[in-house]
DSSP file (Angstrom, degrees, kcal/mol; ACC not computed):
  #  RESIDUE AA STRUCTURE BP1 BP2  ACC     N-H-->O    O-->H-N    N-H-->O    O-->H-N    TCO  KAPPA ALPHA  PHI   PSI    X-CA   Y-CA   Z-CA
    1    1 A M     >        0   0    0      0, 0.0     4,-1.9     0, 0.0     5,-0.2   0.000 360.0 360.0 360.0 -44.7  -21.0  -65.3  -67.9
    2    2 A N  H  >  +     0   0    0      1,-0.2     4,-0.8     2,-0.2     0, 0.0   0.877 360.0  52.2 -63.3 -36.6  -19.3  -66.5  -71.0
    3    3 A D  H >> S+     0   0    0      1,-0.2     3,-0.7     2,-0.2     4,-0.5   0.894 107.6  52.7 -64.3 -38.9  -22.7  -67.3  -72.6
    4    4 A A  H >4 S+     0   0    0      1,-0.2     3,-1.0     2,-0.2     7,-0.4   0.868 103.8  56.4 -65.1 -36.7  -23.9  -63.8  -71.8
    5    5 A L  H 3< S+     0   0    0     -4,-1.9    -1,-0.2     1,-0.2    -2,-0.2   0.725 104.8  53.3 -68.7 -19.8  -20.9  -62.3  -73.5
    6    6 A C  H << S+     0   0    0     -4,-0.8     2,-0.6    -3,-0.7    -1,-0.2   0.574  96.4  77.5 -88.2 -11.0  -21.8  -64.2  -76.7
    7    7 A D    XX  -     0   0    0     -3,-1.0     4,-1.9    -4,-0.5     3,-0.6  -0.893  69.3-153.1-105.7 117.9  -25.4  -62.9  -76.7
    8    8 A S  H 3> S+     0   0    0     -2,-0.6     4,-2.2     1,-0.2     5,-0.2   0.800  93.8  60.6 -61.8 -29.7  -25.7  -59.3  -78.0
    9    9 A N  H 3> S+     0   0    0      1,-0.2     4,-1.8     2,-0.2    -1,-0.2   0.908 107.8  44.2 -64.1 -40.8  -28.9  -58.7  -75.9
   10   10 A W  H <> S+     0   0    0     -3,-0.6     4,-2.5    -6,-0.2    -2,-0.2   0.884 111.0  54.0 -70.4 -37.8  -26.9  -59.4  -72.7
   11   11 A V  H  X S+     0   0    0     -4,-1.9     4,-2.3    -7,-0.4    -2,-0.2   0.911 109.3  48.5 -62.8 -41.8  -24.0  -57.2  -73.8
   12   12 A V  H  X S+     0   0    0     -4,-2.2     4,-2.3     2,-0.2    -1,-0.2   0.908 111.3  50.3 -63.7 -41.8  -26.3  -54.3  -74.4
   13   13 A A  H  X S+     0   0    0     -4,-1.8     4,-1.9     2,-0.2    47,-0.2   0.888 110.6  49.7 -64.1 -39.4  -28.0  -54.8  -71.0
   14   14 A M  H  X S+     0   0    0     -4,-2.5     4,-2.2     2,-0.2    -2,-0.2   0.912 111.0  49.1 -65.0 -42.5  -24.5  -54.9  -69.3
   15   15 A Q  H  X S+     0   0    0     -4,-2.3     4,-2.4     1,-0.2    -2,-0.2   0.889 108.7  53.4 -65.2 -38.6  -23.5  -51.7  -71.1
   16   16 A D  H  X S+     0   0    0     -4,-2.3     4,-1.7     2,-0.2    -1,-0.2   0.900 107.8  51.2 -61.2 -40.8  -26.8  -50.0  -70.0
   17   17 A E  H  X S+     0   0    0     -4,-1.9     4,-1.0     1,-0.2    -2,-0.2   0.923 111.7  46.4 -63.2 -44.7  -26.0  -50.9  -66.4
   18   18 A L  H  X S+     0   0    0     -4,-2.2     4,-1.2     1,-0.2     3,-0.4   0.875 109.1  55.4 -65.6 -36.7  -22.5  -49.4  -66.6
   19   19 A N  H  X S+     0   0    0     -4,-2.4     4,-3.0     1,-0.2     5,-0.2   0.844  98.6  62.8 -64.6 -32.9  -23.9  -46.3  -68.3
   20   20 A Q  H  X S+     0   0    0     -4,-1.7     4,-2.4     1,-0.2    -1,-0.2   0.876  99.5  54.3 -59.7 -37.4  -26.3  -45.8  -65.3
   21   21 A F  H  <>S+     0   0    0     -4,-1.0     5,-2.0    -3,-0.4     6,-0.5   0.904 112.4  43.2 -62.9 -40.8  -23.3  -45.4  -63.0
   22   22 A T  H ><5S+     0   0    0     -4,-1.2     3,-0.9     3,-0.2    -2,-0.2   0.939 114.7  48.3 -69.7 -48.0  -21.9  -42.6  -65.3
   23   23 A W  H 3<5S+     0   0    0     -4,-3.0    -2,-0.2     1,-0.3    -1,-0.2   0.870 116.3  43.4 -62.6 -37.4  -25.3  -40.9  -65.8
   24   24 A N  T 3<5S-     0   0    0     -4,-2.4    -1,-0.3    -5,-0.2    -2,-0.2   0.469 104.5-131.6 -88.0  -1.5  -26.1  -40.9  -62.1
   25   25 A D  T < 5 +     0   0    0     -3,-0.9    -3,-0.2    -4,-0.4    -4,-0.1   0.921  60.0 139.4  52.0  52.1  -22.5  -39.9  -61.2
   26   26 A V      < +     0   0    0     -5,-2.0     2,-0.3    -6,-0.1    -4,-0.1   0.343  56.3  38.7-108.3   4.6  -22.2  -42.6  -58.5
   27   27 A W        -     0   0    0     -6,-0.5     2,-0.3    -5,-0.1    -1,-0.1  -0.992  52.2-167.4-149.4 158.8  -18.7  -43.8  -59.1
   28   28 A S        -     0   0    0     -2,-0.3     2,-0.4    -3,-0.0    -6,-0.0  -0.983  28.6-120.4-144.4 140.2  -15.2  -42.5  -60.0
   29   29 A L        -     0   0    0     -2,-0.3    -2,-0.0     0, 0.0     0, 0.0  -0.662  35.1-179.4 -82.3 126.7  -12.2  -44.6  -61.0
   30   30 A V        -     0   0    0     -2,-0.4     2,-0.1     3,-0.0     3,-0.0  -0.922  33.0 -99.1-125.5 151.8   -9.3  -44.2  -58.7
   31   31 A P        -     0   0    0      0, 0.0     2,-0.4     0, 0.0     0, 0.0  -0.412  42.6-110.1 -68.2 145.8   -5.8  -45.8  -58.9
   32   32 A K        -     0   0    0     -2,-0.1     2,-0.4     2,-0.0     3,-0.0  -0.629  28.1-151.0 -79.2 128.9   -5.3  -48.9  -56.7
   33   33 A I    >   -     0   0    0     -2,-0.4     3,-2.1     1,-0.1    -3,-0.0  -0.793  22.5-118.8 -98.1 143.9   -3.0  -48.3  -53.7
   34   34 A Y  T 3  S+     0   0    0     -2,-0.4    -1,-0.1     1,-0.3    -2,-0.0   0.861 112.9  45.6 -51.0 -45.0   -1.0  -51.3  -52.4
   35   35 A A  T 3  S+     0   0    0      2,-0.1     2,-0.3    -3,-0.0    -1,-0.3   0.443  89.2 113.5 -81.8   0.7   -2.6  -51.2  -48.9
   36   36 A M    <   -     0   0    0     -3,-2.1     2,-0.7     1,-0.1    -4,-0.0  -0.566  63.3-138.6 -79.6 132.5   -6.1  -50.8  -50.3
   37   37 A N        -     0   0    0     -2,-0.3     2,-0.5     2,-0.0    -2,-0.1  -0.827  21.4-153.2 -89.4 115.7   -8.6  -53.7  -49.8
   38   38 A V        -     0   0    0     -2,-0.7     2,-0.6    -6,-0.0    -6,-0.0  -0.785   3.6-148.3 -96.6 128.1  -10.5  -54.0  -53.0
   39   39 A I        -     0   0    0     -2,-0.5    27,-0.1    35,-0.1    30,-0.0  -0.849  22.0-139.6 -93.5 123.9  -14.1  -55.5  -52.9
   40   40 A G        -     0   0    0     -2,-0.6    25,-2.7    25,-0.2     2,-0.3  -0.070  10.8-133.4 -76.0 178.7  -14.8  -57.4  -56.2
   41   41 A T  E     -A   64   0A   0     23,-0.3     2,-0.3    24,-0.1    23,-0.2  -0.898   9.1-156.6-132.5 161.4  -18.0  -57.5  -58.2
   42   42 A N  E     -A   63   0A   0     21,-2.5    21,-2.8    -2,-0.3     2,-0.4  -0.979  19.5-126.2-133.9 148.1  -20.3  -60.0  -59.8
   43   43 A W  E     -A   62   0A   0     -2,-0.3     2,-0.5    19,-0.2    19,-0.2  -0.816  20.6-158.6 -91.1 135.2  -22.7  -59.7  -62.7
   44   44 A V  E     -A   61   0A   0     17,-2.8    17,-2.1    -2,-0.4     2,-0.4  -0.977   8.7-162.2-116.1 124.1  -26.3  -61.0  -61.9
   45   45 A F  E     +A   60   0A   0     -2,-0.5     2,-0.3    15,-0.2    15,-0.2  -0.859  14.3 167.4-110.7 138.5  -28.4  -61.9  -64.9
   46   46 A R  E     -A   59   0A   0     13,-2.4    13,-3.5    -2,-0.4     2,-0.5  -0.979  27.8-136.9-151.2 136.8  -32.2  -62.3  -64.9
   47   47 A N  E     -A   58   0A   0     -2,-0.3     2,-0.5    11,-0.2    11,-0.2  -0.817  18.6-143.2 -91.5 129.7  -34.8  -62.6  -67.6
   48   48 A K  E     -A   57   0A   0      9,-3.3     8,-2.6    -2,-0.5     9,-1.3  -0.815  21.1-158.0 -91.1 131.2  -38.0  -60.5  -67.1
   49   49 A M  E     -A   55   0A   0     -2,-0.5     6,-0.2     6,-0.2     2,-0.1  -0.798   9.6-134.1-111.6 150.0  -41.0  -62.4  -68.3
   50   50 A D    >   -     0   0    0      4,-2.3     3,-1.9    -2,-0.3    -1,-0.0  -0.309  47.1 -84.9 -86.7-177.3  -44.5  -61.1  -69.4
   51   51 A K  T 3  S+     0   0    0      1,-0.3    -1,-0.1     2,-0.1    -2,-0.0   0.698 129.9  55.0 -66.3 -17.8  -47.7  -62.8  -68.1
   52   52 A N  T 3  S-     0   0    0      2,-0.1    -1,-0.3     0, 0.0     3,-0.1   0.434 120.1-106.4 -92.2  -0.7  -47.4  -65.4  -71.0
   53   53 A G  S <  S+     0   0    0     -3,-1.9     2,-0.3     1,-0.3    -2,-0.1   0.595  73.7 139.4  87.2  11.6  -43.9  -66.4  -70.0
   54   54 A N        -     0   0    0      1,-0.0    -4,-2.3     2,-0.0     2,-0.4  -0.707  58.8-113.4 -89.6 139.7  -42.2  -64.7  -72.9
   55   55 A I  E     +A   49   0A   0     -2,-0.3    -6,-0.2    -6,-0.2     3,-0.1  -0.570  41.7 164.5 -71.4 125.7  -38.9  -62.9  -72.2
   56   56 A F  E     +     0   0A   0     -8,-2.6     2,-0.3    -2,-0.4    -7,-0.2   0.494  63.0  20.4-118.6  -8.4  -39.4  -59.2  -72.7
   57   57 A R  E     -A   48   0A   0     -9,-1.3    -9,-3.3     2,-0.0     2,-0.6  -0.957  59.7-138.7-160.0 140.1  -36.3  -57.8  -71.1
   58   58 A N  E     -A   47   0A   0     -2,-0.3     2,-0.5   -11,-0.2   -11,-0.2  -0.908  27.0-159.2 -97.3 119.5  -32.8  -58.9  -70.0
   59   59 A K  E     -A   46   0A   0    -13,-3.5   -13,-2.4    -2,-0.6     2,-0.4  -0.873  11.9-179.5-105.4 129.1  -32.0  -57.5  -66.6
   60   60 A V  E     -A   45   0A   0     -2,-0.5     2,-0.4   -47,-0.2   -15,-0.2  -0.985   5.1-175.5-130.0 137.7  -28.4  -57.2  -65.4
   61   61 A R  E     -A   44   0A   0    -17,-2.1   -17,-2.8    -2,-0.4     2,-0.6  -0.995  19.2-144.6-131.7 140.6  -27.0  -55.9  -62.2
   62   62 A L  E     -A   43   0A   0     -2,-0.4     2,-0.3   -19,-0.2   -19,-0.2  -0.928  31.0-175.7-101.0 116.7  -23.4  -55.3  -61.1
   63   63 A V  E     -A   42   0A   0    -21,-2.8   -21,-2.5    -2,-0.6     2,-0.2  -0.848  24.8-114.8-119.7 150.9  -23.2  -56.1  -57.4
   64   64 A A  E     -A   41   0A   0     -2,-0.3     2,-1.7   -23,-0.2   -23,-0.3  -0.545  26.9-119.3 -80.2 146.2  -20.4  -55.9  -54.8
   65   65 A K    >   +     0   0    0    -25,-2.7     3,-1.9    -2,-0.2   -25,-0.2  -0.622  38.7 176.0 -83.2  80.2  -19.1  -59.1  -53.2
   66   66 A G  G >   +     0   0    0     -2,-1.7     3,-1.8     1,-0.3    -1,-0.2   0.712  66.5  74.5 -63.3 -22.0  -20.0  -58.0  -49.7
   67   67 A Y  G 3  S+     0   0    0      1,-0.3    -1,-0.3    -3,-0.1    -2,-0.1   0.619  87.0  64.4 -68.6 -10.5  -18.9  -61.3  -48.2
   68   68 A N  G <  S+     0   0    0     -3,-1.9    -1,-0.3   -28,-0.1    -2,-0.2   0.488  81.6 105.9 -87.7  -3.7  -15.3  -60.2  -48.7
   69   69 A Q    <   -     0   0    0     -3,-1.8     2,-0.5    -4,-0.1    -3,-0.0  -0.412  63.0-141.4 -77.6 152.8  -15.7  -57.3  -46.2
   70   70 A E    >>> -     0   0    0     -2,-0.1     3,-2.3     0, 0.0     4,-2.0  -0.969  28.0-110.0-114.8 126.1  -14.2  -57.4  -42.8
   71   71 A E  T 345S+     0   0    0     -2,-0.5     0, 0.0     1,-0.3     0, 0.0  -0.262 102.5  14.2 -57.1 132.8  -16.3  -55.9  -40.0
   72   72 A G  T 345S+     0   0    0      1,-0.1    -1,-0.3     0, 0.0    -3,-0.0   0.230 127.0  57.7  86.9 -13.9  -14.8  -52.6  -38.7
   73   73 A I  T <45S+     0   0    0     -3,-2.3    -2,-0.2     3,-0.0     4,-0.2   0.794 115.7  18.7-109.7 -58.2  -12.5  -52.3  -41.7
   74   74 A D  T >X5S+     0   0    0     -4,-2.0     3,-1.0     1,-0.2     4,-0.7   0.688 102.6  82.8 -91.6 -20.9  -14.4  -52.2  -44.9
   75   75 A F  T 34<S+     0   0    0     -5,-0.7     3,-0.4     1,-0.3    -1,-0.2   0.852  96.1  40.4 -60.6 -39.4  -18.0  -51.4  -43.7
   76   76 A D  T 34 S+     0   0    0      1,-0.2    -1,-0.3    -3,-0.1    -2,-0.1   0.608 119.7  44.5 -84.7 -10.9  -17.5  -47.6  -43.5
   77   77 A E  T <4 S+     0   0    0     -3,-1.0     2,-0.4    -4,-0.2    -1,-0.2   0.282  92.6  88.7-118.8  10.1  -15.5  -47.2  -46.7
   78   78 A T     <  -     0   0    0     -4,-0.7     2,-0.4    -3,-0.4    -9,-0.0  -0.915  54.5-162.1-114.9 136.5  -17.3  -49.4  -49.2
   79   79 A Y        -     0   0    0     -2,-0.4    -3,-0.0     0, 0.0    -2,-0.0  -0.936  15.4-131.5-119.0 139.4  -20.2  -48.2  -51.4
   80   80 A A        -     0   0    0     -2,-0.4     2,-0.4   -16,-0.0   -17,-0.1  -0.730  24.5-120.9 -88.3 132.6  -22.7  -50.4  -53.2
   81   81 A P        -     0   0    0      0, 0.0     2,-0.4     0, 0.0   -17,-0.1  -0.599  34.3-176.2 -72.4 127.1  -23.3  -49.6  -56.9
   82   82 A I              0   0    0     -2,-0.4   -56,-0.0     1,-0.1   -19,-0.0  -0.992 360.0 360.0-129.0 128.0  -26.9  -48.8  -57.4
   83   83 A G              0   0    0     -2,-0.4    -1,-0.1   -21,-0.1   -59,-0.0   0.423 360.0 360.0-109.6 360.0  -28.4  -48.1  -60.8
């Protein structure tokens, strides 16, 4: 992650991913309530290659840490970010 933050190509890809949430109107920021169980997120980085093996795109996804969910508690109230 720290290496990605030092590379402007990855930073642009991360910003594009966050912009997709806004453009598609798939999230809203809400204040955290004490009793609220917050599901964290991770950045997933991947280089897209052409047929010659050259990098032509940096692909970034922000994914939910689904392994932190508890069956019967979080399943109905958690939404996955999709861009």
